[in-house]
NUNUTI-814559 format. One record per residue: residue number from 1; x, y, z of N, C-alpha, C in turn; residue in three letters. Coordinates in steps of 0.05 Angstrom, whole numbers, plus 5000, padded with zeros to 4 digits. Layout:
node num->NUM; n.u->X; n.v->Y; n.w->Z; ca.u->X; ca.v->Y; ca.w->Z; c.u->X; c.v->Y; c.w->Z; residuo->ALA .
...
//
This chain:
node num->1; n.u->7601; n.v->4202; n.w->4651; ca.u->7593; ca.v->4234; ca.w->4673; c.u->7571; c.v->4238; c.w->4647; residuo->UNK .
node num->2; n.u->7548; n.v->4268; n.w->4647; ca.u->7539; ca.v->4284; ca.w->4632; c.u->7564; c.v->4306; c.w->4633; residuo->UNK .
node num->3; n.u->7565; n.v->4309; n.w->4606; ca.u->7579; ca.v->4336; ca.w->4599; c.u->7575; c.v->4358; c.w->4594; residuo->UNK .
node num->4; n.u->7587; n.v->4380; n.w->4607; ca.u->7589; ca.v->4406; ca.w->4614; c.u->7602; c.v->4424; c.w->4596; residuo->UNK .
node num->5; n.u->7604; n.v->4434; n.w->4611; ca.u->7634; ca.v->4457; ca.w->4595; c.u->7659; c.v->4448; c.w->4616; residuo->UNK .
node num->6; n.u->7686; n.v->4451; n.w->4584; ca.u->7696; ca.v->4442; ca.w->4609; c.u->7709; c.v->4455; c.w->4622; residuo->UNK .
node num->7; n.u->7701; n.v->4470; n.w->4630; ca.u->7719; ca.v->4482; ca.w->4661; c.u->7703; c.v->4461; c.w->4684; residuo->UNK .
node num->8; n.u->7676; n.v->4456; n.w->4675; ca.u->7660; ca.v->4439; ca.w->4692; c.u->7662; c.v->4402; c.w->4691; residuo->UNK .
node num->9; n.u->7670; n.v->4407; n.w->4675; ca.u->7686; ca.v->4373; ca.w->4664; c.u->7720; c.v->4378; c.w->4676; residuo->UNK .
node num->10; n.u->7730; n.v->4397; n.w->4682; ca.u->7762; ca.v->4387; ca.w->4702; c.u->7740; c.v->4387; c.w->4727; residuo->UNK .
node num->11; n.u->7732; n.v->4406; n.w->4728; ca.u->7721; ca.v->4410; ca.w->4766; c.u->7706; c.v->4375; c.w->4780; residuo->UNK .
node num->12; n.u->7700; n.v->4358; n.w->4755; ca.u->7691; ca.v->4333; ca.w->4754; c.u->7704; c.v->4320; c.w->4764; residuo->UNK .
node num->13; n.u->7731; n.v->4321; n.w->4741; ca.u->7755; ca.v->4293; ca.w->4749; c.u->7775; c.v->4315; c.w->4778; residuo->UNK .
node num->14; n.u->7771; n.v->4335; n.w->4784; ca.u->7779; ca.v->4338; ca.w->4801; c.u->7770; c.v->4322; c.w->4823; residuo->UNK .
node num->15; n.u->7739; n.v->4326; n.w->4821; ca.u->7739; ca.v->4319; ca.w->4845; c.u->7717; c.v->4283; c.w->4857; residuo->UNK .
node num->16; n.u->7727; n.v->4282; n.w->4826; ca.u->7726; ca.v->4247; ca.w->4827; c.u->7758; c.v->4231; c.w->4842; residuo->UNK .
node num->17; n.u->7779; n.v->4246; n.w->4843; ca.u->7805; ca.v->4251; ca.w->4845; c.u->7814; c.v->4247; c.w->4863; residuo->UNK .
node num->18; n.u->7789; n.v->4266; n.w->4882; ca.u->7792; ca.v->4282; ca.w->4912; c.u->7780; c.v->4261; c.w->4921; residuo->UNK .
node num->19; n.u->7757; n.v->4249; n.w->4917; ca.u->7745; ca.v->4229; ca.w->4935; c.u->7757; c.v->4210; c.w->4931; residuo->UNK .
node num->20; n.u->7774; n.v->4202; n.w->4918; ca.u->7786; ca.v->4174; ca.w->4914; c.u->7809; c.v->4183; c.w->4922; residuo->UNK .
node num->21; n.u->7831; n.v->4192; n.w->4929; ca.u->7846; ca.v->4197; ca.w->4953; c.u->7831; c.v->4193; c.w->4976; residuo->UNK .
node num->22; n.u->7805; n.v->4196; n.w->4987; ca.u->7800; ca.v->4207; ca.w->5005; c.u->7794; c.v->4188; c.w->5015; residuo->UNK .
node num->23; n.u->7791; n.v->4161; n.w->5006; ca.u->7773; ca.v->4138; ca.w->5002; c.u->7753; c.v->4145; c.w->5003; residuo->UNK .
node num->24; n.u->7737; n.v->4161; n.w->4992; ca.u->7714; ca.v->4160; ca.w->4995; c.u->7698; c.v->4140; c.w->4969; residuo->UNK .
node num->25; n.u->7710; n.v->4134; n.w->4952; ca.u->7702; ca.v->4120; ca.w->4932; c.u->7722; c.v->4105; c.w->4920; residuo->UNK .
node num->26; n.u->7723; n.v->4098; n.w->4907; ca.u->7752; ca.v->4071; ca.w->4901; c.u->7765; c.v->4076; c.w->4883; residuo->UNK .
node num->27; n.u->7778; n.v->4072; n.w->4886; ca.u->7815; ca.v->4070; ca.w->4857; c.u->7803; c.v->4070; c.w->4828; residuo->UNK .
node num->28; n.u->7792; n.v->4043; n.w->4841; ca.u->7780; ca.v->4037; ca.w->4804; c.u->7754; c.v->4052; c.w->4788; residuo->UNK .
node num->29; n.u->7755; n.v->4061; n.w->4808; ca.u->7726; ca.v->4071; ca.w->4771; c.u->7736; c.v->4081; c.w->4752; residuo->UNK .
node num->30; n.u->7735; n.v->4076; n.w->4731; ca.u->7736; ca.v->4097; ca.w->4716; c.u->7716; c.v->4108; c.w->4706; residuo->UNK .
node num->31; n.u->7724; n.v->4149; n.w->4693; ca.u->7706; ca.v->4171; ca.w->4686; c.u->7720; c.v->4176; c.w->4669; residuo->UNK .
node num->32; n.u->7682; n.v->4187; n.w->4655; ca.u->7686; ca.v->4206; ca.w->4620; c.u->7662; c.v->4218; c.w->4619; residuo->UNK .
node num->33; n.u->7675; n.v->4229; n.w->4609; ca.u->7638; ca.v->4244; ca.w->4595; c.u->7634; c.v->4242; c.w->4564; residuo->UNK .
node num->34; n.u->7600; n.v->4255; n.w->4568; ca.u->7590; ca.v->4229; ca.w->4543; c.u->7569; c.v->4260; c.w->4546; residuo->UNK .
node num->35; n.u->7556; n.v->4266; n.w->4521; ca.u->7538; ca.v->4280; ca.w->4524; c.u->7504; c.v->4261; c.w->4525; residuo->UNK .
node num->36; n.u->7485; n.v->4271; n.w->4538; ca.u->7450; ca.v->4259; ca.w->4542; c.u->7448; c.v->4247; c.w->4506; residuo->UNK .
node num->37; n.u->7454; n.v->4270; n.w->4498; ca.u->7436; ca.v->4258; ca.w->4474; c.u->7445; c.v->4235; c.w->4456; residuo->UNK .
node num->38; n.u->7476; n.v->4231; n.w->4456; ca.u->7494; ca.v->4215; ca.w->4446; c.u->7489; c.v->4184; c.w->4458; residuo->UNK .
node num->39; n.u->7479; n.v->4193; n.w->4496; ca.u->7495; ca.v->4173; ca.w->4513; c.u->7468; c.v->4162; c.w->4533; residuo->UNK .
node num->40; n.u->7439; n.v->4158; n.w->4525; ca.u->7407; ca.v->4160; ca.w->4536; c.u->7413; c.v->4146; c.w->4572; residuo->UNK .
node num->41; n.u->7438; n.v->4130; n.w->4566; ca.u->7429; ca.v->4114; ca.w->4586; c.u->7440; c.v->4140; c.w->4616; residuo->UNK .
node num->42; n.u->7446; n.v->4158; n.w->4609; ca.u->7462; ca.v->4181; ca.w->4621; c.u->7438; c.v->4193; c.w->4644; residuo->UNK .
node num->43; n.u->7407; n.v->4190; n.w->4631; ca.u->7386; ca.v->4201; ca.w->4641; c.u->7383; c.v->4189; c.w->4675; residuo->UNK .
node num->44; n.u->7387; n.v->4152; n.w->4660; ca.u->7384; ca.v->4141; ca.w->4686; c.u->7390; c.v->4157; c.w->4723; residuo->UNK .
node num->45; n.u->7420; n.v->4169; n.w->4720; ca.u->7429; ca.v->4185; ca.w->4751; c.u->7414; c.v->4205; c.w->4752; residuo->UNK .
node num->46; n.u->7402; n.v->4213; n.w->4738; ca.u->7375; ca.v->4240; ca.w->4745; c.u->7354; c.v->4230; c.w->4746; residuo->UNK .
node num->47; n.u->7348; n.v->4206; n.w->4739; ca.u->7314; ca.v->4198; ca.w->4750; c.u->7317; c.v->4196; c.w->4782; residuo->UNK .
node num->48; n.u->7344; n.v->4175; n.w->4778; ca.u->7347; ca.v->4171; ca.w->4807; c.u->7361; c.v->4190; c.w->4836; residuo->UNK .
node num->49; n.u->7374; n.v->4207; n.w->4820; ca.u->7393; ca.v->4222; ca.w->4832; c.u->7360; c.v->4246; c.w->4839; residuo->UNK .
node num->50; n.u->7340; n.v->4247; n.w->4821; ca.u->7311; ca.v->4270; ca.w->4821; c.u->7294; c.v->4251; c.w->4845; residuo->UNK .
node num->51; n.u->7283; n.v->4222; n.w->4841; ca.u->7279; ca.v->4207; ca.w->4855; c.u->7287; c.v->4204; c.w->4893; residuo->UNK .
node num->52; n.u->7312; n.v->4205; n.w->4884; ca.u->7325; ca.v->4207; ca.w->4929; c.u->7321; c.v->4230; c.w->4929; residuo->UNK .
node num->53; n.u->7321; n.v->4261; n.w->4907; ca.u->7320; ca.v->4287; ca.w->4921; c.u->7293; c.v->4295; c.w->4931; residuo->UNK .
node num->54; n.u->7276; n.v->4283; n.w->4913; ca.u->7250; ca.v->4280; ca.w->4929; c.u->7245; c.v->4276; c.w->4947; residuo->UNK .
node num->55; n.u->7246; n.v->4255; n.w->4961; ca.u->7250; ca.v->4234; ca.w->4983; c.u->7253; c.v->4265; c.w->4999; residuo->UNK .
node num->56; n.u->7278; n.v->4266; n.w->4995; ca.u->7300; ca.v->4276; ca.w->5021; c.u->7294; c.v->4294; c.w->5026; residuo->UNK .
node num->57; n.u->7286; n.v->4317; n.w->5011; ca.u->7267; ca.v->4351; ca.w->5012; c.u->7250; c.v->4360; c.w->5017; residuo->UNK .
node num->58; n.u->7235; n.v->4346; n.w->5009; ca.u->7205; ca.v->4341; ca.w->5015; c.u->7187; c.v->4321; c.w->5022; residuo->UNK .
node num->59; n.u->7197; n.v->4298; n.w->5031; ca.u->7183; ca.v->4268; ca.w->5034; c.u->7172; c.v->4265; c.w->5025; residuo->UNK .
node num->60; n.u->7168; n.v->4267; n.w->4992; ca.u->7150; ca.v->4257; ca.w->4970; c.u->7181; c.v->4219; c.w->4970; residuo->UNK .
node num->61; n.u->7161; n.v->4206; n.w->4977; ca.u->7179; ca.v->4178; ca.w->4967; c.u->7163; c.v->4163; c.w->4952; residuo->UNK .
node num->62; n.u->7148; n.v->4177; n.w->4936; ca.u->7135; ca.v->4159; ca.w->4917; c.u->7157; c.v->4145; c.w->4894; residuo->UNK .
node num->63; n.u->7162; n.v->4156; n.w->4887; ca.u->7185; ca.v->4153; ca.w->4860; c.u->7209; c.v->4144; c.w->4876; residuo->UNK .
node num->64; n.u->7219; n.v->4143; n.w->4896; ca.u->7238; ca.v->4129; ca.w->4918; c.u->7246; c.v->4105; c.w->4920; residuo->UNK .
node num->65; n.u->7213; n.v->4099; n.w->4925; ca.u->7205; ca.v->4071; ca.w->4936; c.u->7207; c.v->4051; c.w->4924; residuo->UNK .
node num->66; n.u->7206; n.v->4058; n.w->4897; ca.u->7202; ca.v->4026; ca.w->4873; c.u->7234; c.v->4025; c.w->4882; residuo->UNK .
node num->67; n.u->7248; n.v->4041; n.w->4881; ca.u->7284; ca.v->4040; ca.w->4876; c.u->7289; c.v->4038; c.w->4903; residuo->UNK .
node num->68; n.u->7275; n.v->4040; n.w->4908; ca.u->7297; ca.v->4020; ca.w->4943; c.u->7308; c.v->3997; c.w->4950; residuo->UNK .
node num->69; n.u->7293; n.v->3978; n.w->4940; ca.u->7308; ca.v->3955; ca.w->4938; c.u->7349; c.v->3943; c.w->4925; residuo->UNK .
node num->70; n.u->7339; n.v->3973; n.w->4910; ca.u->7358; ca.v->3968; ca.w->4880; c.u->7385; c.v->3989; c.w->4897; residuo->UNK .
node num->71; n.u->7378; n.v->4007; n.w->4920; ca.u->7398; ca.v->4035; ca.w->4924; c.u->7407; c.v->4026; c.w->4944; residuo->UNK .
node num->72; n.u->7432; n.v->4035; n.w->4931; ca.u->7454; ca.v->4037; ca.w->4959; c.u->7462; c.v->4070; c.w->4972; residuo->UNK .
node num->73; n.u->7445; n.v->4081; n.w->4985; ca.u->7455; ca.v->4119; ca.w->4995; c.u->7474; c.v->4109; c.w->5018; residuo->UNK .
node num->74; n.u->7497; n.v->4140; n.w->5001; ca.u->7521; ca.v->4149; ca.w->5021; c.u->7512; c.v->4188; c.w->5015; residuo->UNK .
node num->75; n.u->7518; n.v->4186; n.w->5030; ca.u->7508; ca.v->4230; ca.w->5035; c.u->7553; c.v->4231; c.w->5038; residuo->UNK .
node num->76; n.u->7558; n.v->4249; n.w->5021; ca.u->7582; ca.v->4259; ca.w->5023; c.u->7575; c.v->4282; c.w->5032; residuo->UNK .
node num->77; n.u->7594; n.v->4289; n.w->5059; ca.u->7592; ca.v->4320; ca.w->5058; c.u->7617; c.v->4344; c.w->5047; residuo->UNK .
node num->78; n.u->7599; n.v->4349; n.w->5038; ca.u->7619; ca.v->4371; ca.w->5000; c.u->7641; c.v->4400; c.w->5019; residuo->UNK .
node num->79; n.u->7626; n.v->4409; n.w->5046; ca.u->7639; ca.v->4428; ca.w->5060; c.u->7663; c.v->4411; c.w->5071; residuo->UNK .
//
Protein backbone atom coordinates (compact mmCIF):
# COMPACT_ATOMS: atom_id res chain seq x y z
CA UNK A 1 0.00 0.00 0.00
CA UNK A 2 1.08 3.56 -0.55
CA UNK A 3 2.67 4.95 2.59
CA UNK A 4 1.15 8.14 3.94
CA UNK A 5 1.44 9.34 7.52
CA UNK A 6 2.07 6.91 10.38
CA UNK A 7 -1.46 7.38 11.69
CA UNK A 8 -3.04 6.78 8.26
CA UNK A 9 -0.81 3.74 7.75
CA UNK A 10 -2.11 2.35 11.07
CA UNK A 11 -5.69 3.02 9.92
CA UNK A 12 -4.96 1.14 6.70
CA UNK A 13 -3.70 -1.85 8.64
CA UNK A 14 -6.71 -1.79 10.98
CA UNK A 15 -9.02 -1.74 7.94
CA UNK A 16 -7.19 -4.67 6.33
CA UNK A 17 -7.39 -6.64 9.58
CA UNK A 18 -11.09 -5.82 10.00
CA UNK A 19 -11.89 -6.82 6.40
CA UNK A 20 -10.01 -10.07 6.96
CA UNK A 21 -11.88 -10.87 10.20
CA UNK A 22 -15.21 -10.05 8.54
CA UNK A 23 -14.41 -12.30 5.59
CA UNK A 24 -14.46 -9.43 3.07
CA UNK A 25 -10.93 -10.39 2.07
CA UNK A 26 -9.00 -13.58 2.70
CA UNK A 27 -6.63 -14.16 5.57
CA UNK A 28 -3.54 -14.64 3.39
CA UNK A 29 -2.84 -11.16 1.91
CA UNK A 30 0.43 -9.68 3.10
CA UNK A 31 0.24 -5.94 3.39
CA UNK A 32 3.01 -3.41 3.77
CA UNK A 33 3.58 0.24 3.01
CA UNK A 34 6.02 1.81 0.54
CA UNK A 35 6.63 5.20 -1.07
CA UNK A 36 5.55 5.56 -4.72
CA UNK A 37 8.83 7.21 -5.71
CA UNK A 38 10.64 4.09 -4.48
CA UNK A 39 8.05 1.57 -5.74
CA UNK A 40 6.52 2.77 -9.05
CA UNK A 41 4.17 -0.24 -9.16
CA UNK A 42 2.12 1.63 -6.54
CA UNK A 43 0.97 3.89 -9.37
CA UNK A 44 -1.01 1.03 -10.94
CA UNK A 45 -3.75 0.87 -8.28
CA UNK A 46 -4.22 4.63 -8.59
CA UNK A 47 -4.60 4.33 -12.35
CA UNK A 48 -7.13 1.50 -12.06
CA UNK A 49 -9.02 3.23 -9.24
CA UNK A 50 -9.20 6.40 -11.31
CA UNK A 51 -10.52 4.53 -14.34
CA UNK A 52 -13.20 2.73 -12.30
CA UNK A 53 -14.12 5.89 -10.37
CA UNK A 54 -14.54 7.82 -13.59
CA UNK A 55 -16.83 5.15 -15.00
CA UNK A 56 -18.89 4.93 -11.82
CA UNK A 57 -18.93 8.65 -11.08
CA UNK A 58 -19.66 10.40 -14.34
CA UNK A 59 -20.28 7.43 -16.62
CA UNK A 60 -17.07 7.98 -18.62
CA UNK A 61 -16.07 4.39 -19.37
CA UNK A 62 -13.27 5.11 -21.88
CA UNK A 63 -10.49 4.36 -19.38
CA UNK A 64 -12.20 1.45 -17.63
CA UNK A 65 -13.33 -0.34 -20.81
CA UNK A 66 -9.84 -1.46 -21.93
CA UNK A 67 -9.20 -2.82 -18.43
CA UNK A 68 -12.57 -4.59 -18.13
CA UNK A 69 -11.34 -8.05 -19.17
CA UNK A 70 -8.78 -7.90 -16.36
CA UNK A 71 -11.01 -6.44 -13.64
CA UNK A 72 -13.03 -8.00 -10.90
CA UNK A 73 -14.87 -5.21 -9.12
CA UNK A 74 -16.10 -5.43 -5.55
CA UNK A 75 -18.05 -2.77 -3.71
CA UNK A 76 -17.38 -2.57 0.01
CA UNK A 77 -19.90 -0.69 2.13
CA UNK A 78 -17.87 1.27 4.66
CA UNK A 79 -20.89 2.51 6.60
